[in-house]
N, C-alpha and C positions, 0 to 999 in steps of 0.2 A: 788352502790345502793344509791339513794337519795343524791348524792354528791352535786348537786346545792342547794337543800333545806337545807342541813346541813350547808353549807358555809354561806348562807344568814341568817339562824337562829343564827349562832355563831356571826355574825356581829351585829345582832339586840340586842343580850344580852350584847354586849360590851358597849352599851349606859349606862348601870347601873354599869359598872366597876368603882370602886373608890368612888361610891356614898355611903354615910353613912346610908341612910335610904330611904324607898320607899315613893314616893309622887305621887299624882294623875298625875302630869305633866310628871315625868320621866317614869312612867308605861305606860301612854298613848302614849308617844313617842316610847317606846320599842314595844308596841303592834301594833302600826301603821306599824312598820317595819316587825313584825311577820306576820301581815295580808298580806302585800305586798309579802312576801316570800311564803306564802301559795297560793296566787293567781297566782304567777309566776309558782308554782308547779302544776297548773291546778286544784286547789281545788275550788269547787263551792263557789261563793261569799257569799251566805247566810250562808253556813257552816263556812267559814273562819271568818265572822263577829261574828257569835254566839260563836265560839271558843275563839276568842280574847276577847270578852266581858266577857265571863265566867272566863278566866284567870285573867283579870283586876279586876273584882269584888272580886275574891277570894284573890288576892294579897293585895288589899286595906283593906280587912277585917282582915288581920293578922299582928301581931307584929313580927318584925324581931328579932330573938334571937341574942345575941352578937356573938355566934359561927357561925352564918350563915350570909353571905353577901346578900344584896338585889338581886344581879344577881343569886346567888345560889338558893334563895327562888323562884324566878320567873321561873327558869329552872325546879325546882321540881314541881311547880304547872302546868307548861306547859306539863311536862312529864306525870303527873297524868291525865290531860285532854286529851292528845293524846291517852292514853290507853283506857279511857272512850269512846272516839270518834270511835276508831277502834274495839271495842267489848269486852273490859275488859279482857277476858280470852280466851285461845285456845278452839275451839269447836270441839268435837269429831265427827267422822262419824258413822252413825248408821248401824252397821253390826251384830246386835244381832240375827236376824232371820236366818233360814237355809232352803233355800239359801237367803242371803240378796241381794236385787236387787238395783243396782245403775244405774240411768239414766243420761247420759251425754248430755248436751245441749250447744248451742253456735253458733256463726257465723262461716262461712267457713274462714279458715286462722287463727283462734284464738289458734290453737294447741290442739283442742279437741281430735282427734284420738291419737296423741302422749301422751297426758296427761291421756287418758283412760289406755294406756299401763303403764305409769309411776305409776298410782294409783294401778294398778294390781300388779306391782312389789313391791310397798311399802307394800300393804296388805299381799302379799305372804311372804316377808322377815321379816317384823316387827310385823305382827299380826298372823303369822302362819296359813294363810288361803289358800284355794285352789280355786283361781279365774278362771272364764271363761269370756273371752272377746267375745262380740257379735257384728258382723258387720251388722248394720242396715242402713248404708248409701248406698241405692240401686241406687243412681244417679251418683256416682263418683266411677268408678271401681278402680281407684288408691287408694281410701280410704280403700277398702277391701284388696287390695294387701299390702298396708302400714301396716294395722293392723295384717295381717298374718306374715309379716316380723318382726314386733316388738314383736309379740307373740313368735316367734322362738328365738329371741334375749334374751328375759327374761324368756324363758321356761314356758310359760303359754298357755294353750289351747285356740284356737280361733274358734268360731262357725260361719260358713258361709253357705249361700244357694245361690250359684252363679246365678241360673236361676230364683229365686223368687224375684219379684219386690214389694212384700207386706211387709213392715217393721214390721207391727203389727203381722202378721203371723210368721215372722222370730223370733221376740222377744219371742212370746209365746212358740214356738217350742224349742227355746234355753233354756228356763227355765225348760222345761220337760227334755231336754238333761242333764242339770246341775244336776237335782235330780237323774236321772238314773246313772250318772257317778261320783257322790260324790263331785260336786263342791259346796262349801258353800257361794261363792260370785259370782254374775253375774253382769258384767259391760257392759252396752249397749251403743255402740257408734252410735249416730244418725246423720242424714244429716244436714249440715249447708248450709247457703246461704251467698251471699256477702252482703245482707241487709235483714232486717226483712220483711217477706211477709206472707200473710194469709195462703197460702198453707203449708209453712214450719211450722207455729204455729199450724195449724189444725193437721198436721201429727204427730208432737211430742206430742200434746195433746191426740191424739188417742192412741199412744203407752203408754202414762202414764196411761190412763184409763184402758187399756187392761192388763197391768202387775202390776199396783199398786205398784210402787217402794218404797222401804224403805228410799231411799235417791235420790233426784234429784239435780244434781250439774250443775252450770252454769260456763262455761269456757270462760274467756275473757282476752285479751291482755292488760297488765298494761300500756304499752307504748302509748296506745291511750288516756290515761288520762281521761278527762271529758266525752269523747265519750264512754269510757268503762262503766262509771257510768250510763249514759243515756240508753245505750243498756241493761245493767243489769236491770234497772227499767222497761223498755218495756217488757223484757222477764218475769220478775217476775209478772207483772200485769196480764199476761196471764197464765203463767206456775206455779206460786207460788212455786219456787224452795226452797231447804233447805239450800244451801250454795254456795259459790263461789270458783273457782280455778283461781287465778290470775297468768297468765303466763308472761314470760319475765321480771320478777322482777329484774334479774341481770343486765338488760340493761336499767332500768328505773331510770334516775338520778333526776326525778322530784318528783314523789310519790303521785300525786293527787288522783289516783284511789284507792290506798291502804288506804289513809286517809279518803276519803269521801264516799266510796261505802256502808259501813255499815249504816251510818247516812241517806243516801238517800233511800236505798232499805230495810233497817231493816232486813237484812239477813247477817249472818257472812261469812267472808273469812275463809275457812277451810284449804286450801292448797295454797302454792305459788310455782310456777315454777322458778327455779334459775339457769337454764343452759340447754344445749342440751342433756346431757347424761341421761340415763334412771333412774339413782339414784338422779337426780337433782329435786326432789320434796320434799318440807318441810312442816311440819305442821305449820300453821300460829299462831305465838305468838304475840299478840298486845304489850305486855310489852317489848319484845326483839326488836321489830321493832322501838318502841318509843326510846329505848336506842340508836339505831343506827342512827336514825334521828337527835338526839341531840348530836351525836358525843361521846357517852359513850362506844361504842364498844358493843360486845355481846359475852362475854366469855362463857356463857352456851352453845350456839350453837356451838362455836368453839370446846369446850371439847367434846360435843356429836359427832361431825363429826370426831374428832380424835379417839374417842372410837369405832365408827363404822368401822374404818379401822384397828383397833388394832387386830393383829393376835397373840393369846396367845402362840401358839406353836412356832412361829417365834421369839417371845419375849423371850421365855425360851432359845432357841438356842443362841440368841444374848447375853443374860445375861451370859451364860456359856462362850462364847467367850470373853466377857468383863472381866470376872473374871480371865481369863488366859491371858489377854492383847492381844487378837488375833483379835480385830476389824480391818477389812481391807477394801479395796476399793469395794469388792463385797458387803459387808454389807452397805457401804456408798451409793452404787447404789440402794440397796433394800430400804433404808430409803427415798431416793428421790422418789422412786415409791410410797411409802406410802403417802408422802406429796402430790404428784400429784393427788392421788385418792380423796383427800379431796375436790377438786374443784378449782374454779378460785382463783389464788394466791393473787391478790390484794384484792379481796372480803374477803378471809379468814384472811388476815393480818389486815383488817379494823375491824374485830371482836374483836381484842385484844385492851382493853381499852388504849387510848392514842396514839395508832399506826395510827389511821385514819388520824389525822392531819399531822403526820410525812410523810406519803406516799401519801398525797393528790395530789401533783404535780409530783409524780414519776410515770413513765410509767413502770408498771410491766407486762411484757408479759407472757402469759401462757407457752411460749416456753423458758422461762428463764433458764431452766435446760438443754436445748439442747446441749450447748457448754460443760457443765460439763459431760453429758452422753457421748458425742463424745470423750472427753479426756480419760475417764475411759475405754470405749470400744476399744480405740486404744492401750491400754496396753495389754501385754501378760498375760495369766492366772497367771504366776509366779509373775509378777509385781503387779498385783491386790492383790494377797495374801501376797506378801512380799514387801510393799512399800519402805522399807529401802534400797532396791537395786537400786532405781531410781537415777542414776547418770546423769551427763550433756548430755552424748551422747544418753542415753535412753529418756530423756526429749525432746531432739531435734527431735528424731524419732517420739515420741508420738504427739508433736506439729504439725509436718508435716502430720501425719496420720489423725489428727482430724480437720485440717484446722484452727488451732489456732497458738499461739506463745509460746515460752518458759516461758515468764512472766505469761501468763494465766495458764500454767501447774503448775508453782511454786505457784501461788495464790491458786489453787485448793488443792495442797498438804498441804499448810498452813491451809486452811479451814478444810481439813480432820483431820489434827493434833489437831486443836481446838475442833472439834466435838468429836474426840476420847477421849480427856481429859474430856469434858463435860459428855459424856456417862459413862466414868469411875467414875466420881463424883456421877452421878445418881445411878449407880450400887452399890457404896460404902455406900449408905444410906443417904448421906448428903442432897440430894434433894428429897428424897422420901416423906417427909412431905408436901412439896410444891405440888407435883403431886397429893397426896391424897386430899389435900385441894381443888385443882382445880377440881378434879373428883367429890367430894361431892358437890361442888358449881354447877357443871353442872347437877347434878341429882335433884336439888331442884325444 
């Protein structure tokens, strides 16, 4: 995420490395490179210029403390301005009414139907609501089938009227259905087009007037950059939506849409889509994204994702096994499964401060654990539970069965032994203070 922009900003701030103080010349030179980086990231020229002018003026108006280098000061001011530009704080979704009505809007192909389901899952699992998804795209039969399939996947009810071609009528009936069946959130998926047209805008405008939603969300693809911002503005001028869901953020190495959409439309980004899975929808935090753009990592999001996958019952079982020194390859396999649930591996690692630079040019495949899993699954149940019996002949058989070689099997056994020692250390209490500190940091 934002890899290109982060690299260019890092190079821009190197201009001030080794400089003893801030001058108009060295700040202007740095800001020229920052502006270029923002323009390359597809940020609107006017916004990029205003942004760099603000940073420059604030930098020249401050004295540099002895403990802070000029580059550190400029990074701090840039960080503060980025947060300001992207909306200061996370904006909550309005679900106080019963039922709360959420209207989804956007162009065809932006991920609107998928993100309607992702939002339903998030509100169900994290806000303890009972959502109802409503299929109001009467022009694309595949959209209705897709929503029904996604509803089954996340175990959320979907309201459809296959023969009805009146989306306003469907939406009104769906709200009555929600009241009758105890649904306290109604998420209405509407039709999209390949481009903005009057028929589309009239239709969604009529749905909005008829159901009076508590929240209207605009769904747009982050990878379209400035086009995403322009489309958002066009929709907002007619629809006056409440917030944005920016999709495909995990594939956006530039970042133009995320940086400039709030400044152009004056509406907050509320959620970001960060992957294809149904749980890959995050609340948008401007400060955390600013940290990632400037290569500072995002330890709070990392800890939150780890906590989401934390199974207390499994942890207790594991703790008991560790106390008896019984941590085996079955447990090792279970830990891999927990890590995989957290999301894209490279993206997760880049959240750890300092790790982003280390893995920048390293290709970390999401299938990185496939070989490890193949080796463990090629072991017999006895070998998995008693790794000490793994002699050379057994290792050779396991290598052949997993399509690897003996060296890779030995490497895995070494990794397993290292993890076993680390887990034992955590269990003994030596690392508990660190985990508690990380956890409390993540909850701030």
